[in-house]
C-alpha positions as CSV (number, residue, x, y, z in Angstrom):
1,M,-1.0,-6.3,-54.0
2,I,-3.6,-4.7,-51.7
3,K,-5.4,-5.8,-48.6
4,I,-8.8,-4.2,-47.8
5,A,-10.8,-4.4,-44.5
6,I,-14.4,-3.1,-44.2
7,D,-16.3,-2.5,-41.0
8,T,-20.0,-1.8,-41.3
9,G,-21.1,0.3,-38.4
10,G,-24.5,1.7,-37.4
11,T,-23.8,5.1,-38.9
12,F,-20.7,4.8,-41.1
13,T,-18.9,2.0,-42.9
14,D,-15.1,2.2,-42.6
15,Y,-12.6,1.1,-45.2
16,T,-8.9,0.6,-44.6
17,A,-6.4,-0.5,-47.4
18,V,-2.7,-1.2,-47.3
19,G,-0.4,-2.4,-50.1
20,S,1.4,-1.4,-53.2
21,F,-0.6,0.0,-56.2
22,G,-0.1,2.5,-58.9
23,G,3.6,3.1,-58.2
24,R,3.0,3.3,-54.4
25,T,5.2,0.8,-52.7
26,D,3.7,1.2,-49.3
27,G,0.3,2.7,-49.8
28,K,-1.9,3.2,-46.7
29,L,-5.3,4.9,-46.7
30,F,-8.7,4.8,-45.2
31,V,-12.1,6.3,-45.9
32,K,-15.5,6.5,-44.3
33,N,-18.9,6.2,-46.1
34,P,-22.5,6.4,-44.7
35,T,-23.9,3.0,-44.0
36,N,-26.8,2.0,-46.3
37,H,-29.3,0.2,-44.0
38,E,-31.9,-0.3,-46.7
39,R,-29.4,-1.9,-49.2
40,P,-26.4,-2.9,-47.2
41,A,-24.6,-4.8,-50.0
42,A,-25.1,-1.8,-52.3
43,G,-23.6,0.4,-49.6
44,I,-20.5,-1.8,-49.3
45,M,-19.9,-1.5,-53.1
46,A,-20.5,2.3,-53.0
47,G,-17.8,2.6,-50.4
48,L,-15.4,0.5,-52.4
49,V,-15.9,2.8,-55.4
50,K,-15.0,5.7,-53.1
51,L,-11.9,3.8,-52.0
52,A,-10.9,3.3,-55.6
53,D,-11.3,7.0,-56.2
54,E,-8.8,7.7,-53.4
55,W,-6.4,5.3,-55.1
56,Q,-7.2,7.3,-58.3
57,T,-8.4,4.3,-60.2
58,D,-11.7,2.4,-61.0
59,L,-13.1,-0.4,-58.9
60,A,-12.4,-3.2,-61.3
61,T,-8.7,-2.2,-61.5
62,L,-8.5,-1.9,-57.7
63,L,-10.0,-5.3,-57.2
64,S,-7.7,-6.9,-59.7
65,E,-4.8,-5.8,-57.5
66,T,-6.5,-6.9,-54.3
67,E,-5.4,-10.1,-52.7
68,K,-7.6,-10.1,-49.6
69,I,-10.9,-8.5,-48.5
70,T,-11.9,-8.8,-44.8
71,L,-15.5,-7.9,-43.8
72,G,-16.9,-7.0,-40.4
73,T,-20.6,-6.7,-40.4
74,T,-23.4,-5.6,-38.0
75,L,-26.1,-7.2,-40.2
76,A,-26.7,-10.1,-37.9
77,L,-26.6,-8.0,-34.8
78,N,-29.0,-5.4,-36.3
79,A,-31.4,-8.2,-37.3
80,L,-31.4,-9.5,-33.8
81,L,-31.9,-6.1,-32.2
82,E,-34.7,-5.1,-34.6
83,K,-36.2,-8.6,-34.6
84,K,-35.9,-9.0,-38.4
85,G,-34.8,-12.6,-38.6
86,V,-36.6,-15.3,-40.4
87,K,-39.6,-17.3,-39.2
88,T,-38.0,-20.0,-37.1
89,A,-39.2,-23.3,-35.5
90,L,-37.6,-25.3,-32.7
91,F,-37.4,-29.1,-32.5
92,T,-36.7,-30.1,-28.9
93,T,-37.0,-33.1,-26.6
94,E,-40.6,-33.8,-25.8
95,G,-41.7,-32.1,-22.7
96,F,-39.1,-29.4,-22.9
97,R,-40.4,-27.0,-25.4
98,D,-40.8,-24.1,-22.9
99,A,-37.1,-23.8,-22.0
100,L,-36.9,-20.6,-24.0
101,E,-39.9,-19.1,-22.1
102,I,-38.9,-20.3,-18.6
103,R,-35.3,-19.1,-19.0
104,R,-33.4,-19.4,-15.8
105,S,-36.4,-18.2,-13.7
106,Q,-34.2,-15.3,-12.6
107,L,-34.5,-11.5,-12.9
108,K,-31.6,-9.2,-13.3
109,N,-33.2,-7.1,-10.6
110,Q,-35.1,-9.3,-8.3
111,W,-37.1,-6.4,-7.0
112,D,-38.4,-5.3,-10.4
113,L,-41.3,-7.7,-11.3
114,A,-42.3,-5.5,-14.3
115,V,-38.9,-5.7,-16.0
116,E,-39.2,-6.2,-19.7
117,K,-37.9,-9.6,-20.9
118,P,-36.5,-10.1,-24.4
119,L,-38.9,-11.4,-27.0
120,V,-39.0,-15.2,-27.3
121,L,-37.8,-15.6,-30.9
122,V,-39.9,-18.8,-31.5
123,P,-43.7,-18.7,-30.7
124,R,-45.0,-21.6,-28.7
125,R,-46.9,-23.1,-31.7
126,L,-43.6,-23.6,-33.5
127,R,-41.8,-25.1,-30.5
128,L,-42.3,-28.7,-31.2
129,G,-41.5,-31.6,-28.9
130,I,-40.0,-34.7,-30.5
131,E,-40.1,-38.1,-28.8
132,G,-36.6,-39.5,-28.1
133,R,-34.3,-39.2,-25.1
134,L,-30.6,-39.5,-24.2
135,D,-29.4,-39.8,-20.6
136,Y,-26.7,-37.7,-18.8
137,Q,-24.0,-39.8,-20.3
138,G,-25.2,-39.6,-23.9
139,E,-26.7,-43.1,-23.9
140,V,-30.0,-43.6,-25.8
141,V,-32.9,-44.1,-23.4
142,T,-35.7,-43.7,-25.9
143,P,-35.1,-44.0,-29.7
144,L,-35.8,-41.0,-31.9
145,N,-39.4,-41.1,-33.2
146,E,-38.8,-40.3,-36.9
147,D,-42.5,-40.2,-37.6
148,K,-42.8,-37.3,-35.1
149,V,-40.0,-35.5,-36.8
150,R,-41.8,-35.8,-40.2
151,E,-45.1,-34.6,-38.6
152,A,-43.2,-31.6,-37.2
153,C,-41.8,-30.9,-40.7
154,C,-45.3,-31.0,-42.1
155,K,-46.4,-28.4,-39.6
156,C,-43.4,-26.2,-40.5
157,R,-44.3,-26.4,-44.1
158,E,-47.9,-25.3,-43.4
159,Q,-46.6,-22.3,-41.3
160,G,-44.0,-21.2,-43.9
161,V,-41.0,-21.7,-41.6
162,A,-37.6,-20.7,-43.1
163,A,-35.3,-22.1,-40.4
164,I,-35.4,-24.8,-37.8
165,A,-33.3,-25.0,-34.7
166,V,-32.8,-28.5,-33.3
167,C,-31.8,-28.9,-29.6
168,Y,-32.2,-32.1,-27.8
169,L,-31.2,-32.9,-24.2
170,F,-27.6,-34.1,-23.8
171,S,-27.0,-33.9,-27.6
172,F,-23.6,-32.3,-26.7
173,L,-22.5,-35.7,-25.5
174,N,-24.1,-37.6,-28.4
175,P,-25.3,-35.8,-31.6
176,E,-26.8,-38.9,-33.2
177,H,-30.5,-37.9,-32.7
178,E,-29.9,-34.3,-33.9
179,R,-28.0,-35.4,-37.0
180,R,-30.7,-37.9,-38.0
181,T,-33.3,-35.2,-37.5
182,A,-31.4,-32.9,-39.8
183,E,-31.3,-35.6,-42.5
184,I,-35.1,-36.0,-42.2
185,I,-35.6,-32.2,-42.4
186,K,-33.5,-32.0,-45.5
187,E,-35.6,-34.8,-47.1
188,E,-38.9,-33.1,-46.2
189,L,-37.9,-29.4,-46.4
190,P,-34.9,-29.1,-48.6
191,D,-35.0,-25.2,-48.7
192,V,-35.2,-24.7,-44.9
193,F,-32.1,-23.9,-43.0
194,V,-31.2,-26.2,-40.1
195,S,-29.2,-25.3,-37.1
196,L,-28.0,-28.1,-34.7
197,S,-27.0,-27.4,-31.1
198,S,-24.4,-30.1,-31.4
199,D,-22.7,-28.0,-34.1
200,V,-23.4,-24.5,-32.8
201,A,-22.9,-24.9,-29.0
202,P,-22.0,-28.4,-27.9
203,R,-21.8,-27.5,-24.2
204,I,-23.7,-28.1,-21.0
205,R,-26.6,-25.8,-19.9
206,E,-29.8,-26.4,-21.9
207,Y,-31.3,-22.9,-21.9
208,E,-28.1,-21.2,-23.1
209,R,-27.5,-23.9,-25.7
210,T,-31.1,-23.7,-26.9
211,T,-31.0,-19.9,-27.2
212,T,-27.7,-19.8,-29.0
213,T,-29.0,-22.4,-31.5
214,V,-32.3,-20.6,-32.1
215,I,-30.5,-17.2,-32.6
216,N,-28.2,-18.9,-35.2
217,A,-31.2,-20.3,-37.0
218,Y,-33.1,-17.0,-36.8
219,L,-30.2,-14.9,-38.3
220,T,-28.3,-17.2,-40.6
221,P,-30.6,-17.0,-43.7
222,V,-30.5,-13.2,-43.5
223,L,-26.7,-13.1,-43.3
224,A,-26.3,-15.8,-46.0
225,D,-28.4,-13.7,-48.5
226,Y,-26.3,-10.6,-47.7
227,L,-23.0,-12.4,-48.2
228,G,-24.3,-14.0,-51.4
229,V,-25.2,-10.6,-52.9
230,I,-21.8,-9.2,-51.9
231,K,-20.0,-12.2,-53.5
232,K,-22.0,-11.7,-56.7
233,E,-21.3,-7.9,-56.8
234,L,-17.6,-8.4,-56.3
235,A,-17.6,-11.1,-59.0
236,R,-19.1,-8.6,-61.4
237,Y,-15.9,-6.6,-61.0
238,G,-13.7,-9.6,-61.3
239,F,-13.0,-10.4,-57.7
240,K,-13.6,-14.1,-57.1
241,K,-11.2,-14.8,-54.2
242,P,-12.6,-15.9,-50.8
243,I,-14.0,-13.1,-48.7
244,H,-12.8,-13.2,-45.1
245,I,-15.3,-12.6,-42.3
246,M,-14.4,-11.2,-38.9
247,M,-15.8,-13.3,-36.0
248,N,-16.7,-12.7,-32.4
249,N,-13.6,-14.5,-31.3
250,G,-11.2,-12.1,-33.0
251,G,-10.4,-14.5,-35.8
252,L,-11.3,-14.8,-39.5
253,S,-13.4,-17.3,-41.3
254,D,-15.0,-17.2,-44.8
255,T,-18.4,-16.6,-46.3
256,D,-19.1,-20.4,-46.7
257,A,-18.7,-21.0,-43.0
258,M,-20.6,-17.9,-41.9
259,A,-23.5,-18.8,-44.2
260,T,-24.0,-21.5,-41.6
261,F,-23.0,-19.8,-38.4
262,A,-24.3,-16.2,-38.3
263,V,-24.2,-16.2,-34.5
264,K,-20.4,-16.1,-34.8
265,T,-20.6,-12.6,-36.4
266,L,-22.7,-10.7,-33.9
267,L,-19.8,-8.7,-32.6
268,S,-17.9,-8.9,-35.9
269,G,-16.9,-5.2,-36.2
270,P,-16.0,-4.5,-32.5
271,A,-13.9,-7.7,-32.5
272,G,-11.7,-6.0,-35.1
273,G,-11.2,-3.2,-32.6
274,A,-10.2,-5.7,-29.9
275,V,-7.5,-7.2,-32.3
276,G,-6.3,-3.6,-32.9
277,N,-6.2,-2.9,-29.2
278,E,-4.0,-5.9,-28.6
279,T,-1.8,-4.9,-31.6
280,I,-1.3,-1.3,-30.3
281,G,-0.3,-2.5,-26.9
282,R,2.2,-5.0,-28.3
283,L,3.7,-2.4,-30.6
284,L,4.1,0.1,-27.8
285,G,5.0,-2.3,-25.0
286,K,1.8,-1.6,-23.1
287,T,0.5,-4.7,-21.2
288,D,-2.7,-3.1,-19.9
289,T,-4.9,-1.1,-22.2
290,V,-8.6,0.0,-22.5
291,L,-10.0,0.6,-26.0
292,A,-12.7,3.3,-26.1
293,D,-14.4,3.3,-29.4
294,M,-17.1,6.0,-29.9
295,G,-18.7,5.9,-33.3
296,G,-22.0,7.3,-34.6
297,T,-24.3,4.8,-32.8
298,S,-22.5,3.2,-29.8
299,F,-19.6,3.4,-27.4
300,D,-17.7,0.1,-27.2
301,I,-15.1,-0.8,-24.5
302,H,-12.6,-3.5,-24.6
303,V,-9.9,-4.4,-22.0
304,V,-6.5,-6.1,-22.6
305,S,-4.8,-7.2,-19.4
306,G,-1.4,-8.9,-19.6
307,S,-0.9,-8.1,-23.3
308,S,-3.4,-10.5,-24.9
309,N,-7.1,-10.8,-25.6
310,Q,-9.1,-13.1,-23.4
311,L,-12.3,-14.8,-24.5
312,V,-15.3,-15.4,-22.4
313,P,-17.1,-18.8,-22.8
314,Q,-20.5,-17.2,-22.5
315,T,-21.9,-13.8,-22.7
316,E,-25.2,-12.0,-23.1
317,L,-26.4,-9.8,-26.0
318,A,-29.7,-7.9,-26.2
319,G,-30.9,-9.9,-23.2
320,Y,-30.1,-13.3,-24.8
321,P,-27.3,-15.6,-23.4
322,L,-24.8,-16.8,-26.0
323,S,-22.9,-20.0,-25.3
324,I,-20.0,-19.5,-27.7
325,P,-16.4,-18.2,-27.2
326,M,-16.4,-14.4,-27.7
327,I,-14.1,-11.5,-27.0
328,D,-15.4,-9.6,-24.0
329,I,-16.7,-6.3,-25.4
330,S,-19.1,-3.9,-23.6
331,S,-21.3,-1.4,-25.3
332,I,-23.6,1.5,-24.5
333,G,-25.8,3.7,-26.7
334,A,-23.6,6.8,-26.6
335,G,-22.4,7.7,-30.1
336,G,-22.2,10.8,-32.1
337,G,-25.6,10.2,-33.5
338,S,-27.2,9.3,-30.1
339,I,-30.3,11.4,-29.5
340,A,-30.7,13.6,-26.5
341,H,-34.2,14.0,-25.0
342,V,-35.7,15.5,-21.9
343,E,-38.1,13.4,-19.7
344,V,-40.8,14.6,-17.4
345,G,-39.1,16.2,-14.4
346,G,-36.3,17.7,-16.4
347,R,-33.9,14.7,-16.6
348,V,-31.8,14.6,-19.8
349,F,-31.1,11.3,-21.3
350,I,-28.8,10.4,-24.2
351,G,-29.5,7.3,-26.4
352,P,-29.9,4.5,-26.8
353,D,-31.8,5.6,-29.9
354,S,-29.6,7.0,-32.7
355,A,-30.2,9.2,-35.7
356,G,-28.0,6.9,-37.7
357,S,-26.6,8.0,-41.0
358,V,-30.0,8.7,-42.6
359,P,-31.4,11.1,-41.7
360,G,-28.6,11.5,-39.2
361,P,-28.0,14.4,-36.7
362,A,-29.9,17.6,-37.4
363,C,-26.7,19.3,-38.5
364,Y,-26.3,16.9,-41.4
365,N,-29.3,18.8,-43.0
366,L,-30.7,15.5,-44.4
367,G,-34.0,15.7,-42.7
368,G,-33.1,14.8,-39.1
369,E,-34.9,16.9,-36.5
370,E,-33.6,15.3,-33.2
371,P,-30.7,16.8,-31.3
372,T,-27.7,14.5,-31.1
373,V,-24.3,14.5,-29.5
374,T,-22.8,15.6,-32.8
375,D,-25.1,18.7,-32.9
376,A,-23.9,19.7,-29.4
377,L,-20.3,19.3,-30.4
378,L,-20.9,21.5,-33.4
379,L,-22.5,24.2,-31.3
380,L,-19.6,24.1,-28.8
381,G,-17.2,24.8,-31.6
382,L,-15.4,21.5,-31.2
383,I,-16.3,20.2,-34.8
384,N,-15.0,22.0,-37.9
385,A,-18.2,22.4,-39.9
386,D,-16.2,22.7,-43.1
387,N,-14.0,19.7,-42.5
388,F,-16.4,17.0,-41.3
389,L,-15.7,13.7,-42.9
390,G,-12.7,15.2,-44.5
391,G,-14.7,18.1,-45.9
392,K,-17.2,15.7,-47.7
393,L,-20.2,16.7,-45.6
394,A,-21.0,20.3,-44.8
395,L,-22.7,20.8,-41.5
396,S,-25.6,23.2,-40.7
397,R,-25.2,25.1,-37.5
398,E,-28.6,26.5,-37.9
399,K,-30.3,23.1,-38.0
400,A,-28.3,22.0,-34.9
401,E,-29.4,25.1,-33.0
402,Q,-33.0,24.6,-34.0
403,A,-33.0,20.9,-32.8
404,V,-31.2,21.6,-29.5
405,R,-33.3,24.7,-28.8
406,E,-36.7,22.9,-29.4
407,K,-36.0,19.6,-27.8
408,V,-33.6,20.4,-24.9
409,A,-33.1,24.1,-24.3
410,V,-36.7,25.2,-24.2
411,P,-37.9,22.3,-22.0
412,L,-35.1,23.2,-19.5
413,N,-35.5,26.9,-19.8
414,L,-31.8,27.2,-20.8
415,S,-29.8,28.8,-23.6
416,V,-28.9,26.7,-26.6
417,L,-25.2,26.8,-25.6
418,E,-26.0,25.7,-22.0
419,A,-28.1,22.8,-23.4
420,A,-25.2,21.8,-25.6
421,R,-22.9,21.8,-22.6
422,I,-25.3,19.5,-20.7
423,I,-25.4,17.0,-23.6
424,Y,-21.7,17.0,-23.9
425,G,-21.2,16.5,-20.2
426,I,-23.7,13.7,-19.8
427,A,-22.2,11.9,-22.8
428,A,-18.8,12.1,-21.2
429,E,-20.0,10.8,-17.9
430,M,-21.9,7.9,-19.5
431,M,-18.6,6.8,-21.2
432,A,-16.6,7.3,-18.0
433,D,-19.1,5.1,-16.1
434,A,-18.9,2.5,-18.9
435,V,-15.1,2.3,-18.5
436,R,-15.5,2.0,-14.7
437,L,-17.8,-1.0,-15.2
438,V,-15.0,-2.9,-17.0
439,T,-12.2,-1.8,-14.7
440,T,-13.1,-0.7,-11.2
441,Q,-16.2,-2.9,-10.8
442,K,-14.1,-6.0,-11.8
443,G,-11.4,-5.2,-9.3
444,N,-9.0,-3.6,-11.7
445,D,-7.4,-0.2,-11.1
446,P,-8.0,2.1,-14.1
447,R,-4.9,4.1,-13.2
448,I,-2.6,1.4,-14.5
449,Y,-4.3,1.3,-18.0
450,S,-3.5,3.3,-21.1
451,L,-6.7,4.5,-22.8
452,I,-6.7,3.9,-26.5
453,S,-8.9,6.3,-28.5
454,A,-10.9,4.9,-31.4
455,G,-13.9,6.0,-33.4
456,G,-14.5,9.3,-35.0
457,A,-16.0,11.0,-31.9
458,F,-13.9,9.8,-28.9
459,P,-10.9,12.2,-29.2
460,L,-13.4,15.0,-28.4
461,F,-14.1,13.3,-25.0
462,A,-10.8,11.5,-24.3
463,S,-9.4,14.1,-21.8
464,K,-12.6,14.1,-19.8
465,I,-12.7,10.3,-19.4
466,M,-9.0,10.2,-18.7
467,D,-9.4,12.9,-16.0
468,S,-12.5,11.3,-14.4
469,L,-10.7,7.9,-14.0
470,Q,-7.2,9.3,-13.3
471,M,-5.8,7.3,-16.2
472,P,-2.2,8.1,-17.1
473,E,-2.5,8.7,-20.8
474,V,-4.7,8.5,-23.9
475,L,-3.1,7.0,-27.1
476,I,-4.6,8.5,-30.3
477,P,-3.7,6.5,-33.4
478,V,-4.2,8.4,-36.7
479,Q,-6.2,5.5,-37.9
480,G,-8.5,5.7,-34.8
481,P,-11.6,6.8,-36.8
482,V,-11.4,3.5,-38.7
483,F,-9.8,1.5,-35.9
484,C,-11.9,-1.6,-36.2
485,S,-11.3,-2.0,-39.9
486,W,-7.6,-1.4,-39.3
487,G,-7.5,-4.0,-36.6
488,M,-9.1,-6.5,-39.0
489,L,-6.0,-6.2,-41.2
490,G,-4.0,-7.9,-38.5
491,A,-6.5,-10.6,-37.8
492,S,-5.8,-14.2,-38.9
493,S,-7.9,-17.4,-39.5
494,R,-9.3,-19.1,-36.5
495,Y,-11.6,-21.9,-35.6
496,D,-12.7,-22.7,-32.0
497,V,-13.6,-26.3,-31.0
498,T,-15.5,-26.7,-27.7
499,R,-16.5,-29.8,-25.9
500,S,-18.3,-30.4,-22.6
501,F,-15.9,-32.5,-20.5
502,F,-16.7,-33.3,-16.8
503,M,-13.8,-34.2,-14.7
504,E,-13.3,-33.5,-11.0
505,K,-9.8,-33.4,-9.4
506,S,-10.5,-36.8,-7.7
507,Q,-11.4,-38.3,-11.1
508,W,-8.2,-37.2,-12.9
509,D,-7.7,-39.3,-16.1
510,A,-4.9,-38.0,-18.4
511,Q,-5.6,-40.6,-21.1
512,R,-9.3,-39.6,-21.4
513,I,-8.5,-35.9,-21.7
514,N,-5.7,-36.6,-24.3
515,Q,-8.1,-38.7,-26.4
516,T,-10.7,-36.0,-26.4
517,L,-8.2,-33.3,-27.3
518,A,-6.9,-35.5,-30.2
519,L,-10.4,-35.6,-31.7
520,M,-10.8,-31.9,-31.3
521,R,-7.5,-31.2,-32.9
522,Q,-8.4,-33.3,-35.9
523,E,-11.6,-31.2,-36.4
524,G,-9.5,-28.0,-36.1
525,E,-6.9,-29.3,-38.6
526,R,-9.7,-30.0,-41.1
527,E,-11.1,-26.5,-40.8
528,L,-7.7,-24.8,-41.0
529,E,-7.0,-26.9,-44.1
530,R,-10.2,-25.7,-45.7
531,L,-9.3,-22.1,-44.9
532,D,-6.0,-22.7,-46.7
533,V,-3.8,-22.3,-43.6
534,G,-0.4,-24.0,-44.1
535,K,0.7,-26.6,-41.5
536,E,3.7,-24.5,-40.5
537,Q,1.4,-21.6,-39.7
538,R,-1.0,-23.5,-37.5
539,R,-1.2,-23.0,-33.7
540,F,-3.4,-24.7,-31.2
541,D,-4.1,-23.1,-27.8
542,L,-6.0,-25.0,-25.1
543,I,-8.2,-23.3,-22.6
544,L,-9.7,-25.3,-19.7
545,E,-13.1,-24.0,-18.5
546,M,-12.9,-24.7,-14.7
547,R,-14.6,-24.0,-11.4
548,Y,-14.7,-25.0,-7.8
549,V,-16.7,-28.2,-7.3
550,S,-20.4,-27.4,-7.3
551,Q,-19.8,-23.7,-8.2
552,H,-22.3,-22.3,-10.8
553,H,-19.9,-20.4,-13.1
554,E,-16.5,-21.3,-14.5
555,I,-13.4,-19.3,-15.5
556,S,-11.1,-19.7,-18.5
557,V,-7.7,-21.2,-17.6
558,P,-5.0,-21.2,-20.4
559,W,-3.0,-24.4,-20.6
560,T,0.5,-24.1,-22.2
561,H,2.1,-27.3,-20.9
562,G,1.4,-29.7,-23.9
563,T,-0.2,-33.1,-23.4
564,F,-1.3,-34.4,-20.0
565,D,0.1,-37.2,-17.8
566,Q,-1.0,-38.6,-14.5
567,D,0.8,-35.9,-12.6
568,S,-0.4,-33.0,-14.7
569,W,-3.3,-32.4,-12.3
570,K,-0.9,-30.6,-10.0
571,S,-0.1,-28.0,-12.7
572,V,-3.8,-27.8,-13.6
573,E,-4.6,-27.0,-10.0
574,S,-1.9,-24.4,-9.8
575,E,-3.0,-22.7,-13.0
576,F,-6.6,-22.6,-11.9
577,Y,-5.9,-21.1,-8.5
578,N,-3.5,-18.5,-10.0
579,T,-6.0,-17.5,-12.7
580,H,-8.8,-17.2,-10.2
581,E,-6.7,-15.0,-8.0
582,A,-5.7,-12.8,-11.0
583,I,-9.4,-12.3,-11.8
584,Y,-11.0,-12.0,-8.4
585,E,-8.0,-11.1,-6.2
586,Y,-8.3,-14.3,-4.1
587,A,-8.2,-18.1,-4.5
588,Q,-9.5,-20.8,-2.1
589,R,-6.5,-23.1,-2.5
590,D,-7.9,-25.7,-0.1
591,K,-11.0,-26.3,-2.2
592,D,-11.3,-29.0,-4.9
593,W,-11.9,-28.1,-8.6
594,E,-13.4,-29.6,-11.7
595,I,-13.1,-29.2,-15.5
596,I,-16.4,-28.4,-17.2
597,D,-15.4,-27.7,-20.9
598,L,-12.4,-28.0,-23.1
599,H,-11.8,-25.2,-25.6
600,L,-9.2,-25.6,-28.3
601,A,-8.4,-22.4,-30.3
602,C,-7.1,-23.5,-33.7
603,C,-5.3,-20.4,-35.1
604,E,-3.2,-19.2,-38.0
605,E,-0.1,-17.5,-36.6
606,N,-0.6,-13.8,-36.1
607,G,-0.8,-11.6,-39.2
608,Q,1.1,-8.4,-39.6
609,N,-0.5,-5.0,-39.0
610,A,1.5,-1.8,-39.6
611,L,0.9,1.6,-38.1
612,F,-0.3,4.4,-40.3
613,P,1.8,7.6,-40.5
614,M,0.6,11.0,-39.7
615,G,-0.5,13.2,-42.6
616,S,2.3,15.2,-44.1
617,Q,0.2,18.3,-44.8
618,K,1.3,21.2,-42.6
619,S,-0.4,24.5,-42.1
620,A,-0.1,27.5,-39.8
621,A,-2.2,27.1,-36.7
622,V,-5.4,29.2,-36.8
623,T,-7.2,30.6,-33.7
624,K,-10.8,29.6,-33.2
625,Q,-13.5,30.7,-30.7
626,V,-14.9,27.7,-28.8
627,S,-16.8,27.0,-25.7
628,G,-14.6,26.9,-22.7
629,Y,-16.6,24.1,-21.2
630,A,-14.6,21.4,-23.1
631,F,-11.4,23.0,-21.7
632,N,-12.6,23.3,-18.1
633,R,-13.2,27.0,-18.6
634,D,-16.3,29.3,-18.4
635,G,-17.6,31.3,-21.4
636,E,-15.9,31.3,-24.8
637,I,-12.1,31.1,-25.3
638,A,-9.8,31.4,-28.2
639,V,-7.6,28.3,-28.9
640,P,-5.1,27.4,-31.6
641,V,-6.2,24.7,-34.1
642,Y,-3.5,22.5,-35.5
643,N,-3.4,20.1,-38.4
644,E,-2.4,16.5,-37.8
645,G,0.8,17.1,-39.7
646,D,1.8,20.1,-37.5
647,L,2.9,18.0,-34.5
648,Q,6.6,18.4,-33.7
649,E,7.8,18.0,-30.2
650,K,4.8,19.0,-28.1
651,I,1.5,20.8,-28.3
652,V,0.4,22.3,-25.0
653,G,-3.3,22.9,-24.3
654,P,-5.7,24.5,-24.6
655,A,-5.7,23.5,-28.2
656,L,-7.4,21.4,-30.9
657,I,-5.8,19.1,-33.4
658,D,-7.8,18.5,-36.6
659,F,-7.6,15.1,-38.3
660,A,-9.3,14.0,-41.5
661,Y,-12.2,12.4,-39.6
662,T,-11.9,13.6,-36.1
663,T,-10.7,16.4,-33.7
664,L,-8.6,16.0,-30.6
665,V,-9.3,18.3,-27.6
666,I,-6.3,19.2,-25.5
667,P,-7.4,21.0,-22.4
668,E,-5.3,23.4,-20.3
669,H,-2.6,21.6,-18.2
670,Y,-2.5,18.8,-20.8
671,F,0.0,18.2,-23.6
672,C,0.3,16.0,-26.7
673,T,3.4,14.3,-28.0
674,M,4.3,11.6,-30.5
675,A,4.3,8.2,-28.9
676,D,5.2,6.3,-32.1
677,E,4.7,6.5,-35.8
678,G,1.2,7.7,-36.3
679,I,0.3,7.6,-32.6
680,L,-0.2,10.6,-30.3
681,A,-0.1,10.5,-26.6
682,L,-2.2,12.9,-24.5
683,R,-1.0,13.3,-21.0
684,K,-1.5,15.6,-18.0
685,A,1.3,18.0,-17.0
686,V,2.7,17.3,-13.6
687,D,2.5,20.2,-11.2
């Protein structure tokens, strides 16, 4: 049987398949297909047909032999970035409808009063105050005015609202008013989607909770329609098994759950890469790794310290805070399709705008006229024009020259090749700076981390980033161009339960915390049962969100000591101080602490994920003229170009290694060896 994972990116959609089929007992293959932004579900099916062709069969036969399909999607993220969600209303406690507008009354840069704030997703006329009030302990102060709820529903009907977010004060302590409001909405507006803060983000902090709930309401109908079409299309070919969806937390759920919680899929694709990062480190015995994933639209970075992924309780995306557990992934607009442009004064910028897959970079010859990073790489001789996407897309050097000349070279009064070098160099430095932000700026030394190369474009830049940050090595897996979809193959079912839970050290109560955890575990058990996870495969990991008393921000403290007793506060204290010191290099061990939230990760035991072998095809190395700039040389130089199957003991630079979907640059004084099955290691020679 076959397992298939699909990662829909901004430019390409990646497909990875493993299993036995057609006489192959250990079949492993991957393909890339341009993403169809206009008809995303049709694009997914087109890629599956292409995958079936690679297996030398038809789609119906392939799906009949498929036991599991896992999907990572950027649909919800794109809808948020492009503001293409549905018309949404907000029901909130009377007198508090402007929380979305007021935000935290803070600016990222306090000196920039003209900074552009993210669009408020619900206009004021649809932010409706509802009479009813809970106090800080969740006790009812003012009963819910059900007539006001029905009046608000009437207004939503008149305005053509498609989704309603409900977020009342202190509902994370008592969801009674929100749940009754949902019942009324379903009576009055049965076709309108309802998102409750007590379901989406039952945690303290009103603004963050409101924003997360609104984003979920705004995006979920869009994602639900998309998933519904995919289910129908797959059913047409006989596939009626559950479709697994990759979530922000690195775990899997299914289409039924994600048709209610689109906010959990915003970083769906990159989360697959994070799982793969952890897997590679574990397989190679590397405890500290940085995943650098450069695709067609963005450059994503993820750090593993101490061999395992760490979730953050809250993050920010597109300027909006999200109060849900997520893997910490950073991203900048520096992909192969990122557009280079010259501003007044001669400054060259790359991204964040991307040419995407259609029309794509100018060299695709599909109508694109803007110069991109891919165009520069082609002009520098680093891309094989006849073997791009495995030879499935012929590139036009003439179109690349025209775009770079008109938009970069002429404004700067430079030659086309010099302009291409500038684009290449700026892209490399942008990525190096992005890696610094997740290592050096957080107090971590990049020199202890192994850099893992992912995405179709990063191997062309790997040596420059490695050199800039003095990192010891770059690991290049053969499945790197489809790394996120490969990582998804090793992901397993997961469900996170979070509860606001206030307890200072001086108020320690083991019975109270154990009772709350028992209820949380019951909820997790029900969801894992629904996801068909056997009892013997279930694992429950507790994380305490803690801080010093009166501090504004908490940290995540793993708890591995089982249930709590009256003396457990000593171990909690020790774990908190040690975790704080590991993150910030210091701990104030004389200061008291408090627990803010409980986070129970309900997981299926880790799935298996096998490495892919190198291609077996061997060929005599050919010599190619390329720009010396990529090899720390001036002018043009002749370098040998190897096939991925040519690697024996060592390849010494300067050289290029061609893979099906990427090319590795090995500069002078660098060498490349096999680190493990299907994984190359790029290192610098010691003088």
